[in-house]
Every structure is written in C-alpha cells, then in structure tokens.
C-alpha positions, 0 to 999 in steps of 0.5 A: 596326661593331665586334665589340661591336656585332656581338655585340649584334646577334646577341643581339637576333636570338636574343632575337627568335627566343626569343620566337616563339610556337609556336601563333600564329606557328610552327605556321601556317608549318610551323616546329614541332618536329613538322615537323622530326622527319619526317626533313627535318633536312638542309634549310634549313627544318630548320636554321631550325627547329632554330635557333628551338628552340635559342634558345627552349631557351636562354632563361635564358642569354639573360636573363643575357646581356641583364642583362650587356649592360645593366649594361655599357652603363650603366657605359660610357655 
C-alpha cells in the first residue's frame, strides 16, 4: 500500500463523515454538537463528534480534493 492509496482512503473516510445527516443518523446516537457542548470534549465520544463536525464544515475543500483526485486518476490511468 502506497502513500497515494492511503491519502485516497483518508479522503473517502472524510467523505463518509461529511455526508452523515445530523437529524437522521447522529441525533439518535447522541453524536450532535449539543452533546459536545455539555462539557465532554476530552472524551473519545467528544473527539469523534468534533471530527464529524469538522468534516461537515470542510465540505467545499473536500469537493475540491475529490475533483483533483478524479482528474489525477483520469490522467494517470
């Protein structure tokens, strides 16, 4: 496994986190931003909530990175 494959995998993981719907998926599991503001930022659950919301906040850069990856894949074969 090369470095390029690792980067593609991380991008796919970030895409998966970015598309999670807060009302339908995150709220029933207690992974909303309101749960994070109750003072549980240092726990593992708080870190996961922060990561999910950071990926959702960075949707535009993710779209741009996806376009770059697609173009590179098309050119390199």
